[in-house]
C-alpha positions in Angstrom: 0.0 0.0 0.0 1.6 3.3 -1.1 -0.6 5.9 0.6 -3.0 6.1 3.5 -5.7 7.0 1.0 -5.8 3.4 -0.3 -6.8 2.1 3.1 -10.5 3.0 2.9 -10.6 1.4 -0.5 -8.9 -1.7 0.7 -11.4 -1.9 3.6 -14.3 -1.7 1.1 -12.8 -4.3 -1.2 -12.2 -6.6 1.8 -15.7 -6.3 3.1 -17.2 -6.7 -0.4 -15.1 -9.8 -1.1 -15.9 -11.4 2.2 -19.6 -10.6 1.7 -19.5 -12.4 -1.7 -17.8 -15.4 -0.1 -20.6 -15.4 2.6 -23.3 -15.3 -0.1 -21.5 -18.3 -1.7 -21.4 -20.1 1.7 -25.1 -19.4 2.2 -25.9 -21.0 -1.2 -23.8 -24.0 -0.3 -25.6 -24.4 3.0 -29.0 -24.2 1.3 -27.8 -26.9 -1.0 -26.9 -29.1 2.0 -23.1 -28.6 1.8 -21.5 -28.2 5.2 -19.8 -24.8 5.7 -17.8 -23.1 8.4 -19.6 -22.4 11.6 -18.3 -18.9 12.5 -19.2 -19.5 16.1 -16.4 -22.0 16.2 -14.0 -19.5 14.7 -15.1 -17.1 17.5 -14.5 -19.9 20.1 -11.0 -20.5 18.7 -10.2 -16.7 18.8 -11.7 -16.5 22.3 -9.5 -19.3 23.6 -6.5 -17.8 21.6 -7.0 -14.6 23.6 -6.6 -16.8 26.8 -3.4 -18.3 25.5 -4.7 -21.6 24.0 -3.7 -21.9 20.3 -4.5 -25.5 19.5 -7.4 -27.8 20.3 -8.0 -31.5 19.9 -11.5 -30.6 18.7 -12.8 -27.0 18.8 -16.4 -28.3 19.0 -15.6 -29.9 22.4 -13.9 -26.8 23.8 -15.9 -24.7 26.2 -18.1 -22.1 24.6 -17.0 -18.5 24.7 -19.5 -15.7 25.5 -20.3 -13.9 22.2 -18.4 -16.5 20.1 -20.7 -16.2 17.0 -20.3 -12.4 16.9 -16.5 -12.7 17.5 -16.3 -15.3 14.7 -18.1 -13.1 12.2 -16.0 -10.0 13.2 -12.8 -12.0 12.9 -14.0 -13.3 9.5 -14.5 -9.8 8.2 -11.3 -8.4 9.7 -9.3 -11.2 8.1 -11.0 -10.4 4.8 -10.0 -6.8 5.1 -6.4 -7.7 6.0 -6.2 -10.1 3.0 -7.5 -7.3 0.7 -5.0 -4.8 2.1 -2.2 -7.4 1.5 -3.3 -7.8 -2.1 -3.2 -4.0 -2.6 0.3 -3.9 -0.9 1.5 -6.6 -3.3 -0.1 -5.2 -6.4 0.3 -1.5 -5.7 -2.2 1.3 -5.6 -2.7 1.2 -9.3 -4.4 -2.2 -9.0 -7.2 -0.4 -7.0 -7.7 1.9 -10.0 -7.4 -0.7 -12.7 -8.1 -4.1 -11.0 -7.4 -7.2 -13.0 -8.9 -10.7 -12.3 -5.8 -12.9 -12.3 -4.0 -11.3 -9.3 -7.2 -11.2 -7.3 -8.0 -14.8 -8.1 -4.4 -16.0 -7.5 -4.4 -14.1 -4.1 -7.8 -15.6 -3.2 -6.4 -19.1 -3.8 -3.3 -18.2 -1.8 -5.3 -17.1 1.2 -6.7 -20.7 1.4 -3.3 -21.5 3.1 -4.7 -19.8 6.2 -7.5 -22.3 6.9 -5.6 -25.3 5.5 -2.3 -24.7 7.3 -3.3 -22.7 10.3 -6.9 -22.7 11.3 -7.8 -26.3 10.6 -4.8 -27.7 12.5 -5.4 -25.3 15.4 -9.1 -26.3 15.6 -8.2 -30.0 15.7 -9.0 -30.9 12.0 -5.3 -31.4 11.1 -3.3 -29.9 8.3 -5.6 -29.5 5.2 -8.4 -31.3 7.2 -6.3 -34.5 7.4 -8.1 -35.6 10.6 -11.6 -35.3 9.0 -13.5 -38.1 7.3 -13.1 -36.4 3.8 -9.8 -34.4 3.8 -9.6 -34.1 0.0 -13.2 -32.9 -0.3 -12.8 -30.4 2.6 -9.5 -29.1 1.1 -11.0 -28.6 -2.3 -14.0 -26.9 -0.7 -11.6 -24.4 1.0 -9.8 -23.7 -2.3 -13.1 -23.1 -4.1 -14.4 -20.9 -1.3 -11.2 -18.8 -1.4 -11.4 -18.6 -5.2 -14.8 -17.1 -4.7 -13.2 -14.7 -2.2 -10.6 -13.8 -5.0 -13.4 -13.2 -7.4 -15.0 -11.0 -4.8 -11.7 -9.0 -4.5 -11.9 -8.3 -8.2 -15.6 -7.5 -8.3 -15.3 -5.2 -5.3 -12.2 -3.4 -6.6 -13.8 -3.0 -10.0 -16.9 -1.5 -8.3 -14.9 0.9 -6.2 -12.8 1.9 -9.2 -15.9 2.6 -11.3 -17.5 4.6 -8.5 -14.4 6.7 -7.8 -13.4 7.3 -11.4 
């Protein structure tokens, strides 16, 4: 990120991309496909704040007050941070002339966070290796994050058109 003036745009892009991902996840849920329970993300963050990083199974960890809200807040903050990182990598010009390939590639790269950090910390193993269907779950994470990448492009394109 080259100037502080790009930060509001990066925030809007991150929120927009995360919202598009959430619409995708809602469609998957309605089709009967299991998706992330953001209360569990909030539970993990809540325990993280108390010094516990890893769990054998996050579902069996004690509930945290306000975990669903904390999970959703964390989800959007991470989306904003990922958007800001893309702008930092691509430069301010990308916000004015967004292109699909960097956004999609970055969206796929962000799948490393759940596959290599979040899932192991929540007890699912690296790339969901401790779940009954690790390949299916890993591919689902990649597709979900590709949708996030598409959302980065769509949101940046919308911001660029509105601010031109």
